[in-house]
C-alpha positions in Angstrom: 19.9 13.2 -62.9 21.5 16.0 -60.6 19.8 16.7 -57.3 20.4 20.2 -55.9 22.0 19.9 -52.5 20.2 23.0 -51.2 16.8 21.2 -51.9 18.1 18.2 -50.0 19.1 20.3 -46.9 15.7 22.1 -46.9 13.9 18.8 -47.1 15.8 17.3 -44.0 15.1 20.5 -42.2 11.4 20.3 -42.9 11.4 16.7 -41.8 13.2 17.4 -38.5 10.8 20.4 -37.7 7.8 18.3 -38.5 9.1 15.3 -36.4 9.6 17.9 -33.5 6.3 19.5 -33.7 4.5 16.2 -33.9 6.5 15.0 -30.7 5.6 18.3 -29.0 1.7 18.1 -29.9 1.6 14.4 -28.6 3.1 14.3 -25.1 2.3 11.2 -22.9 -1.1 11.7 -21.7 -1.8 11.7 -18.0 -4.0 8.9 -16.8 -7.5 9.7 -16.0 -8.0 9.2 -12.2 -11.0 9.2 -9.9 -11.1 9.0 -6.2 -13.7 6.5 -4.4 -14.3 7.7 -0.9 -12.6 10.5 1.0 -13.0 9.5 4.8 -9.4 8.0 5.0 -7.0 10.3 6.7 -4.4 9.5 3.9 -6.5 11.3 1.3 -4.0 14.0 1.5 -1.5 11.6 0.0 -3.3 12.1 -3.5 -4.9 15.5 -3.2 -1.7 17.1 -2.0 0.4 16.1 -5.1 -0.7 18.7 -7.6 2.8 19.0 -9.1 2.8 15.6 -10.6 1.8 15.1 -14.3 1.2 11.5 -14.3 -2.5 11.5 -13.3 -5.5 13.9 -14.2 -8.2 14.0 -11.4 -11.5 13.5 -13.3 -14.0 12.6 -10.6 -14.5 12.2 -6.9 -17.1 9.9 -5.2 -18.0 10.7 -1.7 -21.6 10.3 -0.2 -20.7 12.8 2.6 -21.4 16.0 0.9 -20.0 18.4 3.6 -16.8 16.4 3.8 -16.4 16.5 0.0 -16.9 20.3 -0.1 -14.7 20.9 2.6 -11.8 18.9 1.0 -12.4 20.6 -2.3 -11.9 23.9 -0.5 -8.8 22.8 1.2 -7.0 21.1 -1.6 -8.5 23.6 -4.2 -10.1 21.2 -6.8 -13.2 22.0 -8.8 -16.3 20.9 -6.7 -17.9 20.0 -10.0 -15.8 16.9 -9.9 -17.7 15.7 -6.8 -20.4 12.8 -7.2 -22.4 11.2 -4.5 -23.0 8.0 -6.5 -20.0 5.8 -7.4 -21.6 4.0 -10.4 -22.8 7.4 -11.9 -19.4 8.9 -11.5 -17.7 6.0 -13.3 -20.2 6.1 -16.1 -19.9 9.9 -16.4 -16.1 10.5 -16.2 -14.8 7.1 -17.4 -11.5 7.0 -15.4 -8.8 4.7 -16.3 -7.7 4.3 -12.6 -9.3 4.6 -9.3 -7.8 5.2 -5.9 -9.9 4.1 -2.8 -9.8 6.1 0.4 -12.9 4.9 2.1 -13.2 2.3 4.8 -11.6 -1.0 4.2 -14.9 -2.7 4.1 -15.9 -0.4 1.2 -13.0 -1.7 -1.0 -15.0 -4.5 -2.2 -17.7 -2.3 -3.5 -15.2 -0.1 -5.3 -13.6 -3.2 -7.0 -17.1 -4.6 -7.8 -17.9 -1.3 -9.7 -14.5 -0.8 -11.3 -13.4 -4.2 -12.4 -16.1 -5.0 -14.9 -15.4 -1.6 -16.5 -11.8 -2.5 -17.0 -10.7 0.2 -14.4 -7.5 -0.3 -12.4 -7.6 0.1 -8.7 -5.4 1.0 -5.8 -6.7 0.7 -2.2 -5.3 1.8 1.1 -4.0 -1.0 3.4 -5.0 -3.6 4.0 -6.8 -5.0 0.8 -10.0 -6.3 2.7 -11.5 -6.8 6.0 -12.3 -10.5 5.6 -11.0 -13.4 3.5 -14.4 -13.6 1.8 -14.1 -10.0 0.6 -10.4 -10.7 -0.4 -11.5 -13.8 -2.5 -14.1 -11.9 -4.3 -11.7 -9.1 -5.1 -9.0 -11.4 -6.5 -11.7 -13.1 -8.6 -12.9 -9.8 -10.0 -9.3 -8.4 -10.8 -8.3 -11.7 -12.5 -11.5 -12.1 -14.5 -11.4 -8.5 -15.7 -7.6 -8.3 -16.2 -7.3 -5.3 -14.0 -4.4 -4.1 -11.9 -5.5 -4.2 -8.0 -2.8 -2.7 -5.8 -2.7 -2.1 -2.1 -0.8 0.8 -0.8 1.3 0.5 2.6 3.4 3.5 3.8 6.2 1.1 4.5 6.2 -0.1 0.9 7.9 3.1 -0.3 10.3 3.3 2.6 14.0 3.3 1.3 14.9 0.9 4.3 12.3 -1.5 3.1 13.8 -1.8 -0.3 17.3 -1.8 1.1 16.5 -4.6 3.6 15.1 -6.7 0.9 18.2 -6.2 -1.3 20.4 -7.3 1.6 18.4 -10.3 2.5 17.4 -11.7 -0.8 19.9 -10.4 -3.4 23.1 -10.1 -1.2 22.4 -12.8 1.3 23.7 -10.4 3.8 22.4 -12.4 7.0 21.9 -15.7 5.5 18.7 -17.6 6.0 15.9 -15.7 7.8 15.2 -17.1 11.2 13.1 -14.3 12.8 11.5 -11.1 11.9 10.1 -8.6 14.6 7.9 -5.7 13.3 6.6 -2.9 15.4 4.0 -0.6 14.1 1.9 1.7 16.2 1.2 5.1 18.0 -0.7 6.5 20.8 -4.0 5.8 19.3 -6.1 7.3 16.4 -8.1 9.5 18.6 -5.0 10.5 20.7 -3.2 11.7 17.6 -6.1 13.7 16.2 -7.8 11.7 13.4 -10.7 13.5 11.8 -14.2 12.2 13.0 -15.0 10.7 9.6 -11.8 8.6 9.7 -12.2 7.6 13.4 -15.8 6.7 12.9 -14.9 3.6 10.8 -11.4 3.0 11.9 -12.9 2.0 15.3 -15.7 0.0 13.9 -15.3 -3.8 13.9 -17.2 -4.2 10.6 -15.9 -1.3 8.5 -12.4 -1.7 9.5 -12.3 -5.4 10.5 -10.9 -4.8 13.9 -8.8 -2.3 15.8 -4.9 -2.1 16.1 -4.6 -5.7 14.9 -6.0 -4.8 11.5 -4.8 -1.1 11.3 -1.1 -1.9 12.2 -0.8 -5.7 12.0 -1.2 -5.6 8.3 2.2 -3.8 7.9 4.1 -6.7 9.4 2.2 -9.2 7.4 2.8 -7.4 4.1 6.6 -6.9 5.0 7.2 -10.6 6.0 5.5 -11.9 2.9 7.6 -9.6 0.8 10.8 -11.0 2.7 9.7 -14.5 2.3 9.1 -14.0 -1.4 5.3 -14.9 -1.2 5.6 -18.1 0.9 2.6 -18.5 2.9 2.8 -19.2 6.7 1.7 -22.6 8.3 0.1 -21.1 11.4 -0.9 -17.8 13.3 -1.2 -17.2 16.9 -2.5 -14.0 18.2 -3.4 -12.2 21.6 -5.3 -8.9 21.5 -6.1 -6.5 24.5 -8.4 -3.8 25.0 -6.5 -1.5 27.3 -8.6 1.6 26.7 -12.2 0.4 26.5 -13.5 3.9 27.3 -11.9 5.2 24.1 -12.2 2.1 22.0 -15.1 0.1 23.3 -15.8 -1.9 20.0 -12.3 -3.0 18.9 -8.9 -4.1 20.2 -6.1 -1.4 20.8 -3.3 -3.8 21.3 -2.3 -7.1 19.4 0.8 -9.5 19.3 0.7 -11.8 16.2 3.0 -14.7 15.9 3.3 -16.0 12.3 5.1 -19.3 11.7 6.8 -20.7 8.8 8.6 -24.1 8.3 12.0 -22.5 9.0 11.1 -19.0 10.1 9.0 -16.8 12.6 7.5 -13.4 12.5 6.5 -11.5 15.5 4.1 -8.6 14.9 3.5 -5.9 17.5 0.6 -3.7 16.6 -0.5 -0.9 19.1 -2.6 2.1 19.8 -1.1 2.4 23.1 2.5 3.5 22.7 4.0 6.9 23.8 5.3 7.6 20.4 4.6 6.6 16.9 7.0 4.0 15.5 7.3 1.7 12.3 10.4 -0.5 12.4 11.6 -3.9 11.6 14.3 -6.3 12.8 15.5 -9.1 10.6 17.6 -11.9 12.1 19.4 -14.4 10.0 21.8 -17.4 10.8 24.8 -15.1 10.1 23.7 -11.5 10.8 21.0 -9.0 11.4 19.3 -5.9 10.0 17.3 -3.2 11.9 15.3 -0.8 9.8 15.0 2.0 12.5 12.6 4.0 10.4 12.2 5.0 6.7 16.0 5.9 6.2 18.0 4.7 9.2 19.5 1.1 9.5 21.7 -0.8 11.7 23.6 -4.1 10.6 25.8 -6.5 11.8 27.1 -10.0 10.4 30.1 -12.2 10.7 32.0 -13.3 13.8 31.4 -12.4 17.4 33.8 -9.8 17.1 32.1 -7.9 14.3 31.0 -4.5 15.0 27.6 -3.1 14.2 27.5 -0.6 11.4 24.9 2.1 10.6 23.6 2.9 7.1 21.4 5.8 5.7 19.2 4.3 3.0 19.1 7.1 0.2 16.4 7.6 -2.3 18.5 5.7 -4.7 17.9 2.4 -2.7 14.1 2.7 -3.2 12.7 2.3 -6.7 9.5 4.6 -5.8 8.9 6.7 -2.7 5.6 7.9 -4.2 2.9 5.1 -4.4 1.0 6.9 -7.2 3.9 7.1 -9.5 4.4 3.4 -9.0 0.6 2.8 -9.7 1.0 4.9 -12.9 4.0 2.9 -14.2 2.3 -0.5 -13.4 -0.8 0.7 -15.4 1.5 1.9 -18.4 3.5 -1.2 -18.4 6.8 0.5 -17.5 7.4 -2.0 -14.6 5.9 -5.4 -13.7 5.3 -6.4 -10.2 6.4 -9.7 -8.8 3.9 -11.8 -7.2 5.3 -11.0 -3.8 5.8 -7.2 -4.3 4.5 -5.3 -1.3 1.7 -3.8 -3.6 0.7 -7.1 -5.4 -2.6 -9.0 -5.1 -0.9 -12.3 -4.2 1.1 -10.6 -1.3 -1.9 -8.8 -0.1 -4.3 -11.9 -0.3 -1.9 -13.6 2.0 -1.9 -10.6 4.4 -5.6 -10.9 4.7 -5.2 -14.6 5.4 -2.9 -13.8 8.2 -5.1 -11.1 9.6 -8.2 -13.3 9.4 -6.4 -16.2 11.2 -5.0 -13.6 13.9 -8.4 -12.3 14.5 -9.8 -16.0 15.0 -6.8 -17.0 17.2 -7.3 -14.0 19.4 -11.2 -14.9 19.7 -10.7 -18.6 20.5 -7.3 -18.4 22.3 -6.0 -21.2 19.9 -3.4 -21.3 17.2 -4.9 -21.3 13.7 -3.5 -23.7 11.0 -3.7 -22.2 7.5 -4.8 -24.6 4.7 -2.6 -24.8 1.8 
């Protein structure tokens, strides 16, 4: 039987056209995303990324109607997306993921509503105000098989990723001996935080504390990352209230010493510094690394004569510089977090343990030994 070659060519062309049409008509769908709470000053992180196609905003929960309407006008999203009841929003819009931008205390309520529905959640730092809340959130996430991430600004610094590579992949400084982390600014009122944010950020229940919680969490998260999830053995902390007339209910200055069997971390958290800073010093037995900011680094290793070198960490050094892209890829399975990843639940449970112990130490004046 003879087959006409022209017929074969036409058939192949039809298959190619059909395949192309099918691919164009079935693009990767954006993840249905809802927002739980809008009082956090970092709400601009999600509302200001309209050029991204990984998420589709399908609902916003915020009990403060005036705030929700104001943000809808500012960021030009449809006011019809606004709900004043969380459960109702989740039932109506059925999101696949939720980002929480309310108070830290409210994180638990968000997870309690989302987890049984199989909705993945990412909260702003820290994970929870207390160890009891953190335990409940871990239980809900594991029972319902959802991803529960915590976002820190320093998680997506290129210098954070580069420092981790140098310490744990390249063994650049040898064994870690001491890490010193500075995080702070002039104070939330002094830098102009909105009233809705300031109200809970300076509340001992809604935030869990003051500078100790707000900025102490960064160092706890980074140290847990550098130590690959190793839990500390003890925590000692001293807090001060240097501006009681501005922050009458919470601390505004904190120093936390976190001890490990073979290393130590000193976390300095402040609402009193003349300038904002987020930096980290890592000392090993054969060198040191100083992450000056999100991109600048200083390093030195080797002999006494070795000179310090400078390095600019580029975008190539950081896997992600957008926490929501990271969240989307975790949900889709494109990446899998390590247990000590800065966003991970295990890491951030340890962070809450450290903060909880620091708060207790500052209150009692005693070192707190962490139970294994």
